[in-house]
TILODREN-358029 format. One record per residue: residue number from 0; x, y, z of N, C-alpha, C in turn. Coordinates in Angstrom, 1 decimal, always signed. Example, Ala and Ser with C-alpha at 12.3 -4.5 7.8 and 13.67 -1.06 7.14 Angstrom:
TILODREN-358029
(0,(+13.2,-5.7,+7.8),(+12.3,-4.5,+7.8),(+13.2,-3.3,+7.8))
(1,(+12.8,-2.2,+7.1),(+13.7,-1.1,+7.1),(+12.9,+0.0,+7.9))
end
This chain:
TILODREN-358029
(0,(+29.7,+77.2,+191.1),(+28.5,+76.6,+190.6),(+28.7,+76.3,+189.1))
(1,(+28.0,+75.3,+188.7),(+28.1,+74.8,+187.3),(+26.7,+74.8,+186.7))
(2,(+26.6,+75.3,+185.6),(+25.3,+75.3,+184.9),(+25.4,+74.3,+183.7))
(3,(+24.4,+73.5,+183.5),(+24.3,+72.5,+182.5),(+23.1,+72.7,+181.6))
(4,(+23.3,+72.7,+180.3),(+22.1,+72.9,+179.4),(+22.2,+71.8,+178.4))
(5,(+21.1,+71.0,+178.4),(+21.0,+69.9,+177.4),(+20.3,+70.3,+176.1))
(6,(+20.5,+69.6,+175.1),(+19.8,+69.8,+173.8),(+19.8,+68.5,+173.0))
(7,(+18.9,+68.5,+172.1),(+18.9,+67.3,+171.1),(+17.8,+66.3,+171.3))
(8,(+17.0,+66.5,+172.3),(+15.9,+65.5,+172.5),(+14.9,+65.7,+171.4))
(9,(+13.9,+64.7,+171.4),(+12.9,+64.8,+170.4),(+12.2,+63.5,+170.2))
(10,(+11.4,+63.4,+169.2),(+10.7,+62.2,+168.8),(+11.4,+61.4,+167.7))
(11,(+11.5,+60.1,+167.9),(+12.2,+59.3,+166.9),(+11.5,+57.9,+166.8))
(12,(+11.6,+57.3,+165.7),(+11.0,+56.0,+165.6),(+11.9,+54.9,+166.1))
(13,(+11.4,+53.8,+166.6),(+12.2,+52.7,+167.0),(+13.2,+52.3,+166.0))
(14,(+14.4,+52.1,+166.4),(+15.4,+51.7,+165.5),(+16.2,+52.9,+165.0))
(15,(+15.8,+54.1,+165.3),(+16.4,+55.3,+164.8),(+17.5,+55.7,+165.8))
(16,(+18.1,+56.9,+165.5),(+19.2,+57.4,+166.3),(+18.9,+58.9,+166.7))
(17,(+19.5,+59.3,+167.7),(+19.4,+60.6,+168.3),(+20.7,+61.0,+169.0))
(18,(+21.0,+62.2,+169.0),(+22.2,+62.7,+169.7),(+21.9,+63.8,+170.7))
(19,(+22.2,+63.6,+171.9),(+22.0,+64.6,+172.9),(+23.4,+65.3,+173.2))
(20,(+23.3,+66.5,+173.5),(+24.4,+67.3,+173.9),(+24.2,+68.1,+175.2))
(21,(+25.2,+68.3,+175.9),(+25.2,+69.1,+177.2),(+26.4,+70.0,+177.2))
(22,(+26.1,+71.3,+177.5),(+27.1,+72.3,+177.6),(+27.2,+72.8,+179.0))
(23,(+28.4,+72.8,+179.5),(+28.6,+73.2,+180.9),(+29.2,+74.6,+180.9))
(24,(+28.8,+75.4,+181.9),(+29.4,+76.8,+182.0),(+29.5,+77.0,+183.5))
(25,(+30.2,+78.1,+183.9),(+30.4,+78.4,+185.3),(+31.7,+77.9,+185.7))
(26,(+31.7,+77.3,+186.9),(+33.0,+76.8,+187.5),(+33.4,+75.4,+186.9))
(27,(+33.6,+75.4,+185.6),(+33.9,+74.2,+184.9),(+35.2,+73.5,+185.3))
(28,(+36.1,+74.3,+185.9),(+37.4,+73.8,+186.3),(+37.2,+72.7,+187.4))
(29,(+36.0,+72.8,+188.1),(+35.7,+71.9,+189.2),(+35.1,+70.6,+188.8))
(30,(+34.8,+70.4,+187.5),(+34.1,+69.2,+187.0),(+35.0,+68.1,+186.9))
(31,(+34.6,+66.9,+187.4),(+35.4,+65.7,+187.2),(+34.7,+64.8,+186.2))
(32,(+33.9,+63.9,+186.6),(+33.2,+63.0,+185.7),(+31.9,+63.7,+185.3))
(33,(+31.4,+63.3,+184.1),(+30.1,+63.8,+183.6),(+29.3,+62.5,+183.2))
(34,(+28.0,+62.7,+183.3),(+27.1,+61.5,+183.1),(+25.8,+61.9,+182.5))
(35,(+25.1,+60.9,+181.9),(+23.8,+61.0,+181.5),(+22.9,+60.1,+182.3))
(36,(+21.8,+60.6,+182.8),(+20.8,+59.8,+183.5),(+19.5,+59.9,+182.7))
(37,(+18.6,+59.1,+183.1),(+17.2,+59.2,+182.5),(+16.2,+58.8,+183.5))
(38,(+15.0,+59.3,+183.3),(+13.9,+59.0,+184.2),(+12.6,+58.8,+183.3))
(39,(+12.1,+57.6,+183.3),(+10.9,+57.3,+182.6),(+9.7,+57.5,+183.6))
(40,(+8.5,+57.7,+183.0),(+7.3,+58.0,+183.9),(+7.1,+56.8,+184.9))
(41,(+7.0,+57.2,+186.1),(+6.7,+56.2,+187.2),(+8.0,+55.4,+187.6))
(42,(+9.1,+55.7,+187.1),(+10.3,+55.0,+187.4),(+11.3,+55.9,+188.1))
(43,(+12.3,+55.3,+188.7),(+13.4,+56.1,+189.3),(+14.4,+56.5,+188.3))
(44,(+15.1,+57.6,+188.6),(+16.1,+58.1,+187.7),(+17.2,+57.0,+187.7))
(45,(+17.8,+56.7,+186.6),(+18.8,+55.7,+186.5),(+20.0,+56.3,+185.7))
(46,(+21.2,+55.7,+186.0),(+22.4,+56.1,+185.3),(+22.4,+55.4,+183.9))
(47,(+22.7,+56.2,+182.9),(+22.8,+55.7,+181.5),(+24.2,+55.5,+181.1))
(48,(+25.0,+56.5,+181.3),(+26.4,+56.4,+180.9),(+27.2,+57.5,+181.7))
(49,(+28.5,+57.2,+181.9),(+29.4,+58.1,+182.6),(+30.7,+58.2,+181.9))
(50,(+31.3,+59.3,+182.0),(+32.7,+59.5,+181.4),(+33.5,+60.3,+182.4))
(51,(+34.7,+59.8,+182.6),(+35.6,+60.5,+183.5),(+36.3,+61.6,+182.8))
(52,(+37.1,+62.4,+183.6),(+37.8,+63.5,+183.0),(+38.9,+63.0,+182.1))
(53,(+39.3,+61.7,+182.3),(+40.4,+61.1,+181.5),(+39.8,+60.3,+180.3))
(54,(+38.5,+60.3,+180.2),(+37.9,+59.6,+179.0),(+37.4,+58.2,+179.2))
(55,(+37.6,+57.7,+180.4),(+37.0,+56.3,+180.7),(+35.5,+56.4,+180.8))
(56,(+34.9,+55.3,+180.2),(+33.4,+55.3,+180.1),(+32.9,+54.0,+180.8))
(57,(+31.6,+54.2,+181.1),(+30.8,+53.0,+181.6),(+29.4,+53.2,+181.3))
(58,(+28.7,+52.1,+181.1),(+27.3,+52.2,+180.6),(+26.4,+51.2,+181.3))
(59,(+25.1,+51.6,+181.4),(+24.2,+50.7,+181.9),(+24.1,+49.5,+180.9))
(60,(+23.8,+48.3,+181.5),(+23.7,+47.1,+180.6),(+22.7,+47.3,+179.5))
(61,(+21.6,+48.0,+179.8),(+20.5,+48.1,+178.9),(+20.9,+49.0,+177.6))
(62,(+22.0,+49.7,+177.7),(+22.3,+50.6,+176.6),(+23.7,+50.2,+175.9))
(63,(+24.4,+49.3,+176.5),(+25.7,+48.9,+176.0),(+25.6,+48.4,+174.6))
(64,(+26.5,+48.9,+173.7),(+26.5,+48.6,+172.3),(+25.5,+49.4,+171.5))
(65,(+24.7,+50.2,+172.1),(+23.8,+51.1,+171.4),(+24.0,+52.6,+171.6))
(66,(+24.5,+52.9,+172.8),(+24.8,+54.3,+173.2),(+26.3,+54.5,+173.3))
(67,(+26.7,+55.8,+173.0),(+28.1,+56.1,+173.1),(+28.2,+57.5,+173.8))
(68,(+28.9,+57.6,+174.9),(+29.1,+58.9,+175.5),(+30.5,+59.4,+175.1))
(69,(+30.5,+60.7,+174.9),(+31.8,+61.3,+174.6),(+31.9,+62.7,+175.2))
(70,(+33.1,+63.2,+175.2),(+33.3,+64.5,+176.0),(+34.3,+65.3,+175.2))
(71,(+34.1,+66.6,+175.1),(+35.0,+67.5,+174.5),(+35.4,+68.5,+175.6))
(72,(+36.5,+68.3,+176.2),(+36.9,+69.2,+177.3),(+37.1,+70.7,+176.9))
(73,(+37.6,+70.8,+175.7),(+37.9,+72.1,+175.1),(+36.6,+72.9,+175.0))
(74,(+35.5,+72.2,+174.6),(+34.2,+72.9,+174.4),(+33.3,+72.8,+175.6))
(75,(+33.8,+72.1,+176.6),(+33.0,+71.9,+177.8),(+31.6,+71.2,+177.5))
(76,(+31.7,+70.2,+176.7),(+30.5,+69.5,+176.3),(+30.6,+68.0,+176.5))
(77,(+29.5,+67.4,+176.8),(+29.4,+65.9,+176.8),(+28.2,+65.6,+175.9))
(78,(+28.4,+64.5,+175.2),(+27.3,+64.1,+174.2),(+27.0,+62.6,+174.5))
(79,(+25.8,+62.3,+174.0),(+25.3,+60.9,+174.1),(+24.7,+60.6,+172.7))
(80,(+25.4,+59.7,+172.0),(+24.9,+59.2,+170.7),(+24.1,+58.0,+171.0))
(81,(+22.8,+58.0,+170.6),(+21.9,+56.9,+170.9),(+21.5,+56.3,+169.5))
(82,(+21.7,+55.0,+169.4),(+21.4,+54.3,+168.2),(+20.5,+53.1,+168.5))
(83,(+19.8,+52.6,+167.5),(+19.0,+51.4,+167.7),(+18.0,+51.6,+168.8))
(84,(+17.4,+52.8,+168.8),(+16.5,+53.1,+170.0),(+15.3,+52.2,+170.1))
(85,(+14.9,+52.0,+171.3),(+13.8,+51.2,+171.6),(+12.7,+52.0,+172.3))
(86,(+11.5,+51.5,+172.3),(+10.5,+52.2,+173.0),(+10.8,+52.4,+174.5))
(87,(+11.4,+51.5,+175.1),(+11.8,+51.6,+176.5),(+12.9,+52.6,+176.8))
(88,(+13.5,+53.2,+175.8),(+14.4,+54.3,+176.0),(+13.7,+55.6,+176.2))
(89,(+12.4,+55.6,+176.0),(+11.7,+56.8,+176.2),(+11.8,+57.3,+177.7))
(90,(+12.2,+58.5,+177.8),(+12.4,+59.1,+179.2),(+12.9,+60.5,+179.0))
(91,(+12.9,+61.2,+180.2),(+13.6,+62.5,+180.2),(+15.1,+62.2,+180.6))
(92,(+16.0,+62.7,+179.7),(+17.4,+62.5,+179.9),(+18.0,+63.7,+180.5))
(93,(+18.8,+63.5,+181.6),(+19.5,+64.6,+182.3),(+21.0,+64.4,+182.2))
(94,(+21.6,+65.6,+182.0),(+23.0,+65.7,+182.1),(+23.4,+66.0,+183.5))
(95,(+24.5,+65.4,+184.0),(+25.0,+65.6,+185.3),(+26.5,+65.7,+185.4))
(96,(+27.0,+66.5,+186.3),(+28.4,+66.7,+186.5),(+28.8,+66.5,+187.9))
(97,(+29.9,+65.9,+188.1),(+30.4,+65.6,+189.4),(+31.5,+66.6,+189.7))
(98,(+31.4,+67.4,+190.7),(+32.3,+68.4,+191.0),(+33.2,+68.1,+192.3))
(99,(+34.0,+69.0,+192.7),(+34.8,+68.8,+193.9),(+33.9,+68.7,+195.1))
(100,(+34.4,+68.0,+196.1),(+33.7,+67.9,+197.4),(+32.3,+67.3,+197.3))
(101,(+32.2,+66.3,+196.4),(+30.9,+65.6,+196.2),(+29.8,+66.5,+195.7))
(102,(+30.2,+67.6,+195.1),(+29.1,+68.5,+194.5),(+28.5,+67.8,+193.2))
(103,(+27.2,+67.9,+193.1),(+26.5,+67.3,+191.9),(+25.7,+68.4,+191.3))
(104,(+25.8,+68.4,+190.0),(+25.0,+69.4,+189.2),(+24.2,+68.7,+188.2))
(105,(+23.0,+69.3,+187.9),(+22.1,+68.7,+187.0),(+21.6,+69.7,+186.0))
(106,(+21.3,+69.2,+184.8),(+20.6,+70.0,+183.8),(+19.1,+69.9,+184.0))
(107,(+18.4,+70.6,+183.1),(+17.0,+70.7,+183.3),(+16.3,+69.5,+182.6))
(108,(+17.0,+68.7,+181.9),(+16.4,+67.5,+181.2),(+15.9,+67.8,+179.8))
(109,(+15.9,+66.8,+179.0),(+15.4,+66.9,+177.7),(+14.6,+65.6,+177.4))
(110,(+13.5,+65.7,+176.8),(+12.6,+64.6,+176.6),(+13.0,+63.8,+175.3))
(111,(+13.1,+62.5,+175.5),(+13.4,+61.6,+174.3),(+12.2,+60.7,+174.3))
(112,(+11.5,+60.7,+173.1),(+10.3,+59.8,+172.9),(+10.6,+58.9,+171.7))
(113,(+10.5,+57.6,+171.9),(+10.7,+56.6,+170.9),(+9.4,+56.0,+170.6))
(114,(+8.9,+56.1,+169.4),(+7.7,+55.5,+169.0),(+7.9,+54.1,+168.4))
(115,(+7.0,+53.2,+168.8),(+7.2,+51.8,+168.3),(+6.3,+51.6,+167.1))
end
């Protein structure tokens, strides 16, 4: 089992920046890719950014150029640096890990609110 704990959410003005962090514990040797998802009220959860164990990254079109995902394998952390935030970035952000045999792990989520 893998446990994921997010931190760093909060309230920020439009145009501002925020950094989310996620720390993994437990069976971390089984983690492959890690990702950030978000879910806004009344909407489905969507992929924001993903990073492989080798460091390759991919982003949702809506955040390209504004968000950066990074990973520190030594510290078992994945971070999401968010800049030029928009009101539509308001959501609960979830950290997720992909494990062996299609295992998926989720954090509890952290609220990000962008005021316009």
